[in-house]
N, C-alpha and C positions, 0 to 999 in steps of 0.2 A: 505494499500499500504505500502510495507516495505520500510523504509529509510535507504540508506547506510550511512556510516560515513563520506564519502566525497562528498554528492550530491551538486552539485551547485558549486563545487571548479573547478579551472583550473589548470592543471598540465602540466609544460613545460617538456619534457624530451629529452635530446640532447644525441644523440647516440642510437636512439631507435629501429633500424632496426633489431637487433638480439642479442643474448646473454642476459646479465644481464639487458640491457637498454630496450629490447623487453619485458622481464618477468617483470620489473618494471612497464612499460606501462601498460602491461594487468591487472596487480596487482591493480594500481590505477583507471583504467577504472571499473573494476570489482565492487569497492566500491564507484562508482559514480561519479569520477572525469570527467570531459571533458581534454583529453590528447591532448595537441599539440606536436607531434611526430616530431622530427628533426633528419634526417641522410642523407647520400649522396646518398644510394642505394635506389631508388625509388621502385624497386620490393619488397625488404624486407619490407618497410613502406606500401605497399599496402597488403602484406600478413599479416602483424601484424593488419593492418585496417580490415580486412577479421575476423580475428579471435576476435577481440575487438566487432565488430558489431554482430557476432553470438552469442557472451554472452551477447549482450544487453547492450554494452557500446557504447560510442561516441568518436571518435577522429577527429582531424584536422591533415593532413599531410603537413609536409614544408620539402620536399627534398632539402637541402642546404647541404653547406659545412661550417661548424662552423668557419673557418679560414678566411672566407669572411664576413669581417666586416659590410660591407653596407647591405648585406643580414639579416645578425643577428639583424642588428639595424631596420631594416625595419620590420622583424618578431615581435620584441618585441614592436614596436610601434603599429603594426596591433592587437595584443593581448591587448593593452592599450585600443585603439579605439574601440574594440568590447566588451571587458569585464571589463574596467576599470582598471584591475590589474590581476595579477596571484597569486596564493596561494603557489604553491609547484614547486621547479625546482630541477628535479634530471637530475645530469650530469655523463653520462657514457661514452661520446665519448673519444676516445683514439687513439693515433696511436703509433705503434712498427713497426720499422723497421727489416731488417732481421740480424740475429747474427752476430757479427762481433768483432774480438779482438780489446781492446781498442786503441791500436797502428795502426789500419786499418780502423777506422770509416770514412765513407765518409762525406764530408761536406753537400751533399745534403740530407743525410740520418740525420744528427745531425739538419739541419734546420728543416726537416719534423718533428721531434719530438719537435723540440721548439715551432713551429707554431702551433701544435694541443694542445700539452699537457701544454705547458707554456702561450703563448702569447693570445690564443684564450680562456683559462680559465681566464685570468686576464682581458680580453676585456669582457667576458660574466657576469664577477661579477660586474664589473661596469656597465653593461646594465640592468641586471636582478634585481638587489639590489633594486633600485627605483620602479621596476615593481611589486615586492613581498611585498615591505616594508608597504603597506596599509593593507594588509591581517592579521586578527586575528590569523591565524595559519601560517605564513610566515616561510617558511622552505626550504633550499637548502641543498641538499644532493649530498654528493661525496663518493668516493670509493677509497680504497688503497690498496697497495700490497707492497711486499717485494723488487718487481723488482731484485730478486737475481738470475736469470738465468744467466749461465756462458753466456759470450760474448754479454750480453744485457747491455751495459755499456750506450749506448745513451738513451736507453729506461729509465732504473735506475736514470739516471741524472735528466732527464725531469720530472719523477714522483716524485723525492725529491724536486725539485724546485716547482712543484704543490702543493706536501703536505705542504711546508712552507708557500705558500701564503695562501692556505686554513685554516690552523692552525691559522695564523695571523688574517684573517678575523673572524674566530669563537671566537677567545679571544677578538676582538675588539666588536663583537655585542653580547656578553654573556650576558649583563645587558638588552639591549633595543632591541635586535633582528636587523634583522631576525635570527631564530635559524639556525644554521649551523652544519651539522652532518658529520663526517668523518668516515666512516664505513669500515670494512674489511671482504669482503665475504670470504668463503672458495675456494678452488680451484676448478674451473668450466672448463667444456670441450668447452671453447670458442675459438675463432679463433686466439686471441692473445697466449693464452697458447700452443695451437698447434704449434704456430712459434716459441715459446720458447722452448718447450719439444717435438720435432719431434718424432713421433714413440711411443709415451707415451700410455700406455692404459689408456682408458677413464673410465673404470671400477672403481667405488670408487670415483670418482669426483663428487662434488655437483650439483644437479638439479638446473639452474638458477632460476626457478620458485619457488622452495623452498627456495633458498637463498633471493628472493625479499621478500617472505613473512617473513622470519626470521628477515631481517633486517628493513623492513618498518613497520610491523605491531606494534612495541613498539613506533613508531614515531606518527603513526596516528590513531592507534585504541587501544592502552593501556590505 
């Protein structure tokens, strides 16, 4: 029987229903990990589960909003009760509001970016760190971008704050773990990019599956 490099491992993927998150979930499952897939879109999660099962993998679906602290705390507790720990956390959940000049950003759009990209990320770090810390391969993976789209100030601001937090966590845990990776994907044909670059040709943009392999392989199979 062939043994995959992540056999028996548990991987939590937040933002797993589409785009890079779904591609990462499929990549991890294909290498033996049991994927706990989190997203708000139930239909997207079910389609992801179909693809994972068709490829011989396993997943647990958790349709929930990462901004709901009680729900995420319950999920982390459930992972601990079932497996004792998780090994990997891949965080791709992101919020991007409509393009708006800096002087016209609506407070509700600002709050939505802060709730997902900053507050939920900080809360999840606090919840997931003790969950993955017991693992001998404890790894948290985040993804960064320039956020340089014109009129995307609210998103760029929240991503800058997220980047600062993740970078500090990365520095703080460099000696004793968990390993924290902040990776930079190539531009991909995602829903977020379509919002920031409406009408852009998708030809030449990177395939999310190829990016998942390029970015995750050095961490887990190198």
